C-alpha positions in Angstrom: 148.8 146.9 81.6 145.9 149.4 82.2 144.2 149.2 85.6 140.9 148.0 84.0 142.7 145.2 82.2 144.4 144.2 85.4 141.1 144.1 87.1 139.6 141.9 84.4 142.6 139.5 84.6 141.9 139.2 88.3 138.3 138.3 87.7 139.3 135.8 84.9 141.8 134.1 87.3 138.8 133.6 89.7 136.4 132.6 87.0 134.6 130.1 89.2 134.2 132.4 92.1 131.9 135.4 92.6 133.5 138.4 94.3 131.9 141.5 95.7 133.2 145.0 94.9 135.0 145.3 98.2 136.9 142.0 97.6 137.9 143.0 94.1 139.1 146.4 95.3 141.4 144.6 97.9 142.7 142.2 95.3 143.7 144.9 92.7 144.7 147.6 95.3 142.3 150.3 94.0 139.6 152.3 95.7 136.0 150.9 95.8 134.7 153.8 93.7 137.3 153.3 90.9 136.6 149.6 90.9 132.9 150.2 90.6 133.4 152.4 87.5 135.6 149.7 85.8 133.2 147.0 86.6 130.3 149.0 85.0 132.5 149.3 81.8 133.2 145.6 81.7 129.5 144.8 82.2 128.5 147.0 79.3 131.1 145.1 77.2 129.4 141.8 78.3 132.7 140.6 79.8 131.3 140.1 83.4 128.0 139.2 85.0 126.6 140.6 88.3 124.0 139.4 90.8 121.0 141.4 92.0 120.7 142.5 95.6 123.2 143.9 98.0 126.1 143.4 98.0 126.5 142.9 94.2 128.7 139.9 93.3 130.7 140.0 90.1 132.1 137.2 87.9 134.0 137.1 84.7 132.2 135.5 81.8 134.1 132.7 80.2 135.3 133.6 76.7 132.4 133.2 74.4 132.7 130.7 71.5 129.9 129.4 69.2 129.5 126.5 71.7 128.6 129.1 74.4 125.3 129.7 72.6 124.3 126.1 73.7 122.3 126.2 76.9 124.0 123.7 79.2 127.3 123.8 77.3 129.3 123.9 80.6 126.9 121.6 82.5 124.6 118.8 81.1 126.1 119.2 77.6 129.7 119.5 78.8 130.7 115.9 77.9 129.0 116.2 74.5 130.8 119.5 73.8 134.1 117.8 74.7 133.3 115.1 72.2 132.3 117.6 69.5 135.5 119.5 70.1 137.5 116.3 69.6 135.8 115.7 66.3 136.9 119.2 65.2 140.5 119.4 66.3 141.8 115.9 65.8 144.5 116.0 63.1 144.6 116.3 60.3 141.0 117.0 59.5 139.0 115.9 62.5 136.7 112.9 62.2 133.0 112.2 61.5 130.5 112.4 64.3 126.9 111.1 64.7 124.4 112.9 66.9 121.4 110.9 68.2 118.4 111.9 70.3 114.6 112.4 70.0 113.1 114.9 67.7 113.3 118.5 68.8 116.3 118.2 71.1 118.6 120.4 69.0 120.6 118.0 66.9 120.6 120.3 63.8 121.5 123.3 66.0 124.5 121.4 67.5 125.6 120.4 64.0 125.7 124.0 62.9 127.5 125.0 66.1 130.2 122.4 65.4 130.7 124.0 62.0 130.9 127.5 63.5 133.3 126.3 66.2 135.5 124.9 63.6 135.6 128.2 61.8 136.2 130.0 65.1 139.1 127.8 65.9 140.6 128.3 62.4 140.3 124.6 61.5 138.4 125.6 58.3 138.1 128.9 56.5 135.4 131.4 57.4 133.8 131.0 54.0 133.9 127.2 54.1 130.5 125.7 53.2 128.0 124.1 55.6 125.8 121.9 53.5 122.7 120.2 54.9 120.7 117.3 53.5 117.7 115.6 55.2 117.7 112.1 53.8 114.1 111.6 54.8 113.1 113.9 51.9 114.4 111.2 49.5 113.5 108.1 51.6 111.3 106.7 48.8 113.8 107.4 46.0 117.3 106.2 46.7 118.5 106.8 43.1 117.5 110.5 43.4 119.2 110.7 46.7 122.4 109.3 45.2 122.3 111.9 42.4 121.7 114.7 44.9 124.5 113.5 47.2 127.1 112.3 44.7 126.2 114.3 41.6 126.1 112.8 38.1 127.7 112.9 34.7 125.9 114.1 31.5 123.9 111.2 30.1 124.0 109.2 33.3 120.2 108.8 33.1 117.3 110.2 31.1 117.2 114.0 31.6 120.9 114.3 32.6 121.7 116.9 30.0 124.9 118.2 31.7 127.3 117.4 34.5 125.8 118.2 37.9 127.9 118.4 41.1 126.5 116.7 44.1 126.3 117.9 47.8 129.7 116.3 48.5 131.3 118.5 45.9 129.5 121.6 47.2 130.6 120.8 50.8 134.3 120.5 49.8 136.6 122.1 52.4 133.7 122.4 54.7 131.0 120.3 56.4 128.2 118.1 55.1 125.4 117.5 57.6 123.2 114.5 56.8 120.0 114.6 59.0 117.8 111.6 59.6 120.7 109.5 58.3 118.9 106.3 59.2 116.9 106.8 56.0 120.1 106.5 54.0 119.9 103.2 52.0 122.5 100.5 52.5 123.7 101.1 48.9 124.3 104.8 49.6 125.9 104.0 52.9 128.4 101.7 51.1 129.0 104.4 48.5 130.2 106.7 51.3 132.9 104.3 52.5 135.5 105.7 50.1 134.6 109.2 51.2 135.3 108.1 54.8 138.5 106.3 53.9 140.3 108.5 51.4 138.0 111.4 50.4 137.0 110.1 47.0 133.7 109.1 45.3 132.3 108.6 41.8 129.3 110.6 40.6 126.6 108.7 38.9 127.7 107.7 35.4 131.4 108.3 36.2 133.7 105.2 36.1 137.1 106.5 35.4 137.9 109.7 37.4 136.9 109.8 41.0 136.2 113.2 42.6 138.5 114.1 45.5 137.1 116.2 48.4 138.4 117.5 51.7 135.2 117.1 53.7 134.0 116.8 57.3 130.9 114.8 58.0 128.2 115.2 60.6 125.2 112.7 60.8 122.1 112.9 62.9 119.2 110.5 63.6 116.3 110.0 66.0 116.5 106.2 65.7 118.6 103.4 67.2 121.5 103.5 64.8 122.3 99.8 65.4 119.0 98.9 63.8 119.4 100.9 60.6 123.0 101.6 59.8 125.6 99.1 58.6 128.2 98.0 61.1 130.8 98.8 58.5 129.3 102.3 58.2 129.2 102.9 61.9 132.8 101.6 62.3 133.9 104.6 60.3 132.2 107.1 62.7 134.4 107.1 65.8 132.5 109.8 67.8 128.9 109.5 68.9 126.9 112.2 70.7 123.6 111.5 72.4 121.4 114.5 73.3 118.9 114.1 76.1 115.2 114.9 75.9 114.0 118.2 77.2 112.5 116.6 80.3 115.8 114.9 81.1 117.6 118.2 81.1 118.2 119.9 84.6 115.5 122.3 85.6 117.7 125.4 85.6 118.6 124.6 81.9 114.9 124.1 81.1 114.2 127.5 82.6 117.0 129.0 80.5 115.4 127.4 77.4 112.1 128.9 78.3 113.7 132.3 78.9 115.5 132.1 75.5 112.2 131.3 73.7 110.6 134.3 75.5 113.5 136.5 74.5 113.2 135.3 70.9 109.5 136.3 70.8 110.3 139.7 72.5 112.8 140.4 69.7 110.2 139.5 67.0 107.4 141.5 68.4 109.5 144.3 69.9 107.7 144.3 73.2 108.4 143.3 76.8 106.7 140.3 78.3 105.9 140.1 82.0 105.9 136.7 83.7 106.3 135.4 87.2 109.1 133.1 88.3 106.6 130.4 89.3 105.0 130.5 85.8 108.4 130.1 84.2 109.0 127.1 86.5 105.6 125.7 85.7 106.3 125.9 82.0 109.8 124.4 82.4 108.4 121.5 84.4 105.9 120.3 81.8 106.6 117.3 79.6 106.9 118.2 75.9 107.0 115.2 73.5 108.3 117.5 70.8 111.0 118.7 73.2 112.6 122.1 72.7 110.7 122.6 69.4 107.4 122.2 71.2 108.5 124.4 74.0 109.2 127.2 71.5 105.8 126.7 69.8 103.9 126.7 73.1 105.7 129.9 74.2 105.0 131.4 70.8 101.3 130.7 71.4 101.4 132.1 74.9 103.0 135.3 73.7 100.6 135.5 70.8 97.6 135.3 73.2 99.1 138.0 75.4 99.9 140.2 72.5 96.4 139.9 71.1 94.8 140.7 74.4 97.1 143.7 75.0 97.7 145.1 71.6 99.5 148.4 71.4 101.0 148.0 74.8 104.8 147.9 75.3 104.6 145.6 78.4 102.4 142.6 78.0 101.5 140.3 81.0 101.5 136.6 80.1 99.3 135.5 83.0 96.2 136.7 84.9 96.5 138.3 88.4 100.2 138.9 87.9 102.0 141.0 90.6 103.8 143.6 88.5 106.3 144.1 91.4 107.4 140.5 91.3 107.2 140.0 87.6 110.2 139.3 85.4 110.5 141.6 82.4 111.7 139.8 79.3 112.7 142.1 76.5 114.9 141.7 73.4 118.0 142.3 75.4 117.1 140.0 78.3 119.6 137.1 77.6 119.6 133.7 79.2 122.4 134.8 81.5 119.8 136.7 83.4 118.8 133.3 84.8 119.8 134.7 88.2 116.7 136.8 88.2 114.8 133.5 88.4 117.2 132.0 90.9 116.9 135.1 93.1 113.4 134.1 94.1 114.6 130.7 95.2 117.7 132.1 96.8 115.6 134.5 98.9 113.4 131.7 100.2 116.4 129.6 101.1 118.1 132.5 102.9 114.8 133.2 104.7 114.7 129.6 105.7 118.1 129.9 107.3 117.1 133.0 109.2 114.0 131.2 110.5 116.1 128.2 111.6 118.6 130.5 113.4 115.7 132.0 115.3 114.4 128.6 116.2 117.8 127.4 117.5 118.2 130.5 119.6 114.7 129.9 121.1 115.7 126.3 121.9 113.2 124.8 119.5 113.4 121.0 119.0 115.0 119.4 116.0 111.5 118.3 114.9 110.4 122.0 114.9 113.4 122.8 112.7 112.6 119.9 110.4 109.1 121.3 110.0 110.6 124.7 109.0 112.6 123.0 106.3 109.6 121.2 104.9 107.5 124.4 104.9 110.1 126.3 102.8 110.5 123.4 100.4 106.7 123.5 99.9 106.9 127.2 99.0 109.3 126.5 96.2 108.0 123.1 95.1 107.6 124.4 91.5 111.4 124.2 91.2 111.5 120.5 91.9 113.6 118.9 89.1 112.5 115.4 88.1 115.5 115.0 85.9 117.9 115.7 88.7 115.9 113.6 91.2 116.2 110.6 88.9 120.0 110.8 89.4 120.1 112.3 92.9 117.8 110.0 94.7 119.9 106.8 94.2 123.1 108.9 94.8 121.7 110.1 98.2 120.5 106.6 99.2 123.9 105.1 98.3 125.9 107.8 100.1 123.7 107.7 103.2 124.1 103.9 103.4 127.9 103.9 102.7 128.8 106.9 104.9 126.3 106.8 107.8 125.1 103.2 108.1 128.1 101.1 107.0 130.8 103.3 108.6 129.1 104.9 111.6 126.3 102.4 112.4 123.6 105.2 112.1 120.3 104.2 110.6 118.5 107.4 109.6 115.1 105.6 109.0 114.2 107.9 106.1 111.1 106.9 104.1 110.9 107.4 100.3 109.0 110.7 100.6 111.8 112.2 102.8 114.5 110.9 100.5 112.6 112.6 97.6 112.4 115.8 99.6 116.1 115.6 100.3 116.8 115.1 96.6 114.7 118.2 95.8 116.5 120.1 98.6 120.0 119.3 97.5 119.1 120.1 93.8 118.4 123.7 95.0 122.1 124.4 95.4 122.1 125.5 91.7 120.0 128.5 92.7 122.5 129.8 95.2 124.4 132.4 93.3 126.3 133.9 96.3 126.9 133.1 100.0 124.1 133.5 102.6 124.5 136.4 105.0 124.3 134.5 108.3 125.8 131.1 107.5 128.6 131.3 110.1 126.1 132.1 112.8 123.8 129.3 111.7 126.7 126.8 111.7 127.8 127.8 115.1 124.4 127.3 116.5 124.0 123.8 115.0 127.5 122.7 116.1 126.8 123.9 119.6 123.5 122.1 119.9 124.2 119.0 117.8 128.0 118.6 117.6 128.2 114.9 117.0 125.3 114.7 114.6 126.5 117.7 112.7 130.0 116.1 112.4 128.4 113.1 110.7 126.4 115.4 108.4 129.6 117.1 107.3 131.1 113.6 106.6 128.1 112.9 104.4 128.4 116.3 102.6 132.0 115.4 101.7 130.7 112.4 99.7 127.9 114.0 97.7 128.3 115.7 94.4 128.4 118.4 93.3 130.3 120.3 96.0 128.1 121.4 98.8 126.8 125.0 99.1 125.5 127.1 102.0 122.0 125.9 101.3 123.0 122.2 101.8 123.5 122.9 105.6 119.8 123.7 105.9 118.8 120.1 105.4 120.6 118.7 108.4 117.3 118.7 110.3 115.5 116.6 107.7 118.2 113.9 107.8 119.0 113.7 111.5 115.6 114.4 113.2 115.1 110.7 114.0 118.6 110.0 115.4 120.2 113.2 116.8 119.0 112.5 120.4 120.7 109.0 120.4 123.9 110.3 118.8 124.2 113.2 121.2 123.7 111.0 124.3 127.2 109.5 123.7 129.3 111.1 126.4 132.8 110.5 125.1 134.9 111.0 121.9 136.1 107.5 121.0 138.9 107.1 118.4 140.6 104.1 116.7 144.0 104.6 115.3 146.0 102.1 113.2 149.0 102.1 110.9 148.1 100.8 107.5 145.3 101.2 105.0 142.1 99.7 106.5 142.6 98.2 110.0 141.0 101.0 112.1 138.3 101.6 109.6 137.3 97.9 109.4 137.0 97.6 113.2 135.1 100.9 113.3 132.5 99.6 110.9 132.0 96.3 112.8 131.8 97.9 116.2 129.6 100.9 115.3 127.1 98.6 113.5 127.0 96.1 116.4 126.2 98.9 118.8 124.0 100.5 116.2 125.3 104.0 117.0 128.1 106.4 116.2 130.7 105.6 118.9 134.0 105.4 117.1 135.8 107.5 114.5 138.7 105.8 112.9 141.9 106.9 111.3 144.2 104.7 109.3 147.6 106.3 109.3 150.7 105.8 107.1 153.2 103.2 108.4 155.8 105.9 109.1 153.3 108.2 110.9 154.9 109.8 114.0 153.2 110.5 117.3 153.1 114.2 116.2 151.2 113.2 113.0 148.7 111.1 115.1 148.2 113.9 117.6 147.5 116.4 114.8 144.9 114.0 113.3 143.2 113.6 116.7 143.3 117.3 117.4 141.7 118.1 114.1 139.0 115.6 114.7 138.2 116.9 118.2 138.0 120.5 116.8 135.7 119.4 113.9 133.4 117.5 116.1 133.3 120.3 118.6 131.8 117.8 121.1 130.6 118.5 124.6 131.9 115.1 125.7 133.2 114.2 129.2 136.4 112.5 128.0 138.4 111.0 125.2 138.9 107.2 124.7 141.6 106.3 122.2 142.7 102.9 121.1 145.8 102.5 118.9 147.8 99.6 117.4 151.4 100.3 118.3 153.8 102.9 119.6 154.7 104.6 122.8 151.7 104.7 125.2 153.2 107.5 127.3 154.1 109.6 124.3 150.7 109.2 122.9 149.0 110.1 126.2 151.3 113.1 126.8 150.9 114.6 123.3 147.1 114.3 123.2 146.7 115.4 126.8 148.5 118.7 125.9 145.8 119.3 123.2 142.8 118.7 125.5 142.0 119.3 129.2 139.5 116.4 129.2 139.8 113.0 130.8 141.9 110.8 128.5 142.1 107.0 128.3 144.8 105.6 125.9 145.0 101.9 125.1 147.8 100.5 122.9 146.3 97.3 121.8 143.7 97.7 119.0 141.4 94.7 118.6 137.8 94.3 117.6 136.9 92.7 121.0 138.5 95.5 123.0 136.9 98.2 120.8 133.5 96.5 121.1 133.7 96.2 124.9 134.6 99.9 125.2 131.7 100.8 122.8 129.2 98.8 124.8 130.3 100.5 128.0 130.1 103.9 126.4 126.6 103.1 125.1 125.6 102.0 128.7 126.8 105.4 129.9 129.3 103.9 132.4 131.5 106.4 134.2 134.9 107.2 132.7 136.9 105.8 135.6 134.9 102.6 135.5 135.7 102.1 131.8 139.4 102.9 132.5 139.7 100.5 135.4 138.0 97.7 133.3 140.4 98.4 130.5 143.4 97.7 132.7 142.2 94.1 133.0 142.0 93.3 129.3 145.3 91.5 129.0 148.9 91.3 129.9 150.2 92.5 126.5 148.2 95.7 126.6 149.2 99.1 128.0 146.6 101.4 129.5 146.9 105.0 130.6 144.1 107.2 131.8 145.7 109.5 134.4 147.7 112.6 134.0 151.4 112.2 134.7 153.6 109.1 134.7 151.5 107.1 137.1 148.5 107.6 139.4 150.4 105.7 142.2 153.4 106.7 144.3 156.4 105.4 142.4 160.1 104.9 142.1 161.6 105.0 138.6 164.7 102.8 137.8 166.4 103.5 134.5 170.0 102.3 133.7 172.1 103.6 130.8 173.3 100.0 130.1 169.8 98.7 129.5 166.5 97.4 130.8 168.1 94.2 132.2 170.1 96.1 134.8 167.1 98.2 135.7 165.0 95.1 136.3 167.7 93.7 138.5 167.8 96.8 140.6 164.0 96.8 140.8 164.1 93.3 142.2 166.7 94.4 144.9 164.5 97.3 145.9 161.4 95.1 146.1 163.1 92.4 148.2 164.9 94.8 150.7 162.5 97.7 151.3 159.1 97.5 152.8 157.6 100.2 150.5 154.5 99.5 148.6 155.4 102.0 146.0 155.2 101.1 142.3 158.6 100.4 140.9 158.7 101.5 137.3 161.6 100.4 135.0 162.1 102.1 131.6 164.6 102.5 128.9 167.1 105.3 129.6 166.2 107.0 126.3 162.5 106.9 127.1 163.2 108.5 130.5 165.3 111.2 128.9 162.4 111.9 126.4 159.6 112.1 128.9 161.8 114.3 131.2 162.5 116.7 128.3 158.9 116.8 127.1 157.1 117.3 130.4 157.1 119.5 133.5 157.4 118.6 137.1 153.7 118.0 137.5 154.1 114.9 135.2 156.2 113.3 138.0 154.0 114.5 140.9 153.8 110.9 142.2 157.4 110.0 141.6 159.4 109.9 144.9 162.7 108.7 143.5 164.5 108.2 140.2 167.4 105.8 140.3 169.9 105.9 137.3 173.5 104.8 136.6 174.7 108.1 135.3 174.6 111.8 136.3 171.3 112.9 134.8 171.2 116.6 134.0 167.8 118.3 133.8 166.3 121.7 134.5 163.5 120.1 136.5 163.7 119.7 140.2 163.4 115.9 140.4 164.7 113.4 143.1 167.4 111.7 140.9 170.0 109.4 142.4 173.0 108.0 140.5 173.5 104.5 142.0 177.3 104.9 141.8 177.2 108.1 143.8 175.4 106.2 146.6 178.7 104.4 147.1 180.1 107.7 148.6 179.0 108.8 152.0 177.3 111.9 150.8 175.3 110.1 148.1 174.3 107.3 150.5 173.2 109.8 153.1 171.0 111.5 150.5 169.5 108.2 149.5 168.9 107.2 153.1 167.3 110.6 153.9 165.0 110.2 150.9 164.0 106.7 151.8 163.5 107.5 155.5 161.3 110.4 154.5 159.2 107.9 152.5 158.7 106.0 155.7 161.4 103.3 155.2 163.2 101.6 158.1 166.9 102.5 158.6 168.0 98.8 158.7 166.3 98.2 155.4 168.1 101.1 153.9 171.5 99.7 155.1 170.5 96.3 153.8 169.6 97.9 150.4 173.1 99.4 150.2 174.6 96.0 150.9 172.5 94.4 148.2 173.5 97.1 145.8 177.2 96.4 146.5 176.6 92.7 146.2 174.9 93.1 142.9 177.5 95.5 141.5 180.3 93.2 142.7 178.8 90.2 141.0 178.2 92.3 137.8 181.8 93.5 137.9 183.5 90.1 138.5 181.2 87.9 136.5 183.2 88.1 133.3 186.6 88.0 135.1 186.3 84.9 137.3 187.2 81.7 135.4 186.3 79.1 138.0 184.7 80.6 141.1 181.0 81.2 141.2 180.5 84.9 141.8 177.2 84.3 143.6 179.1 82.1 146.2 182.3 84.0 146.6 180.5 87.3 147.3 179.1 85.9 150.6 182.7 85.0 151.7 184.2 88.4 150.8 181.3 90.2 152.5 182.1 88.3 155.6 185.8 89.2 155.4 185.1 92.9 155.0 182.5 92.8 157.9 185.2 91.2 160.2 187.7 94.0 159.4 185.0 96.6 160.2 184.1 94.9 163.5 187.8 94.5 164.5 188.8 98.1 163.8 185.3 99.4 164.8 184.9 101.4 161.5 182.3 101.7 158.8 183.6 101.5 155.3 182.1 103.6 152.5 180.1 101.9 149.8 182.8 102.8 147.2 185.5 101.2 149.4 183.4 98.1 150.0 182.8 97.7 146.3 186.5 98.0 145.7 187.3 95.4 148.5 184.6 93.0 147.3 186.0 93.0 143.8 189.7 92.8 144.9 189.1 90.0 147.4 187.0 87.9 144.9 189.7 88.2 142.3 192.5 87.6 144.9 191.0 84.3 146.1 190.8 82.9 142.5 194.3 84.2 141.8 195.8 82.4 144.8 193.7 79.3 144.0 195.4 79.2 140.6 198.9 79.7 142.1 199.1 83.1 140.5 200.0 84.9 143.7 203.3 86.5 144.5 206.0 85.4 146.9 206.8 86.8 150.4 207.6 90.5 150.8 210.5 91.1 153.2 209.6 94.7 153.9 206.0 94.1 155.1 206.3 93.9 158.9 208.1 97.1 159.5 205.8 98.6 162.3 203.3 97.5 164.9 200.2 98.5 162.9 201.3 96.4 159.9 202.3 93.5 162.1 198.9 93.7 163.8 197.1 93.8 160.4 199.0 90.8 159.2 198.1 88.8 162.3 194.4 89.8 162.2 194.3 89.1 158.4 195.6 85.5 158.9 192.9 84.9 161.4 190.2 86.4 159.3 191.2 84.5 156.2 191.6 81.2 158.0 188.1 79.8 157.0 188.7 80.7 153.4 192.2 79.1 153.4 190.7 75.9 154.8 187.8 75.8 152.4 189.8 76.3 149.3 193.1 74.7 150.6 195.0 77.8 149.8 197.5 80.1 151.6 196.9 83.8 151.6 200.4 85.1 151.1 202.1 88.0 152.8 202.2 89.8 149.5 198.4 89.6 149.1 197.9 90.8 152.6 200.3 93.7 151.9 198.2 94.7 148.9 195.0 94.6 151.0 196.8 96.7 153.7 197.5 99.4 151.1 193.8 99.6 150.3 192.7 99.9 154.0 195.6 101.7 155.6 193.9 105.1 155.5 190.6 103.7 156.9 191.8 101.6 160.0 
């Protein structure tokens, strides 16, 4: 493919986008100078358009077809063109179409273009006929109309000296266009039924041989077809096209019509007409009862007057006191695509307005001052106000403002009818922006900096209006928000509602914002399977878009991990953060009212903690803002809660005891640094917990060893705990672990009772031998003794051992043991056998 063809393909693939020479050069990988040469060639071939000014923006022209000759074919007439296209291409031979609209709107012109488009598309041959009949010419003679339309046989009536084909025959294999079809009599309408149905008809005087034709039908009328045409006739016409009056067409199309009429006169007279953009707008804005036909006649008269007053001149001004420098020159080659010459004047004013607003924002001018600048520039270009667009846009703006700003965000703009009308005019000017403004980025940065919350709402509004916003639409922020920006910007926090589902958060948002009468909450309804990462991404995007100067973030959500939510969002922002995991209307309303009253962040957070027992609140960085001990057991939260109770009942510490699921502990340790645990003095678990962090983690089973116990005791003493309390804690741990260990193995004895007895036994051994057993040995003894007592009680003990008393130490142990076990033997009426004592001796031999 040649380089110029490749360049043209690039422009065609970006047909809805204007690109400057530099951008095109980058896309095709050629030098700027080479690209400029190729673009000039394409422009001469009428394949691309370009803007005036610097830089020049280029755009590929869409492939031209006969429909392209219709002004507004890709805009206000787009739907009608689509209908016309359907009537052409539907197999096998299209179908009839009726065109309605006032006189002078171009019904006949559209009919001819339908025919030409059919030829262009190959649906009919290029030499196929296009036959036209204005039925109004025969309104008073229906028989004559029948003979003209259907033809007649020789002798059919007086004067019928030979067979005469009718227009239906002449239009065979082509189109028949019947204008003013409402003047067609009912009889003649009925005669056409067979043409609709099977392509046959009988000429006047013919009764035996019908004529067969392959014909396409177009009808047109200025009247209400339901009042004039038979229902059975209309039923056979599936496609109806209604053309608007000239005044109802958009202004930019009316301007193109004016330019087209001027070009037509320039071609006829072979001169150049000079006219100002404002004069063109003035002509375009007038109401013409005769529509486009009257526009053409009025311009003909205007050109005739100018020509007469300036005969023999090649350039003829069409108005007095015309500034030649600002005049538009319309010659025979002008073309309606040069509409951008007109739009350039509006574009320049809009760009000047933006520059003026940038300067005002830099100087710290008020929003009222900026609003006045907007109004001033709108006044300068008031001639381009489009009543047809306003008719549609005013209700659209009202509805969008109410739905988006009032119902959702509780913001009442208090705009009167005049300001709404001005806004409608302002937004209609987007059509005149043919390229980006030079300083839009700078302008947006200044607005976002000074009015971050208000501008966020403005962007939400722009998302809802049609068509798609342009740079110029940002200019009108000051008109809309002048009355409310101060109140909106006084909100000191970013408040967010998050819910899983389709409408929960949004519903609460609407209620709360409207009750407070201000934009407090933004709401996001998330998919049911949304993760914490998904939610954090949504919150982060919101905070970036809003670009607020707030003093903190308040977030209420419906379910999920409070800590994970806090941790994720805190990583995305260095602001104060309050997270509440119980989304209700009453909680959101209370928060909103406190925000509106400008309460301090910590006051709001502290109040939030008292909302209810089933709600979690976190507003500090880290796991807790209090000194704490974490208990997390691998076997579940039940064991953790029991250990928590032991700590609370044995130690004098006022530290917060936090229990949590082991997996949760694992997750927050893996996802945070040591600063997250800055207030944590001890983590108690039931497994060897491996982590790269330097955390005070104690495995409760390691405490049973001397080294582990000494570490725990050292940690607790450093926390200010009493030594006796620490020893008591160890004993309670052992008691608890023993009960847990024997609970399922004892059949009759109550483990909570027997533990006290075995503790007493072990303590007596320690006292007699003056030793201190390790925690692990104690736990072993407690479990052994508990099971031994029940075993003996059930007569499951063993008989005497003859080899037991072989030395003095063993004999002493046996004697001491019988004394120590005496109370238990009496209580349970059992005899602790020599064998059982021998087993116990084997457990203690190395420690006594």
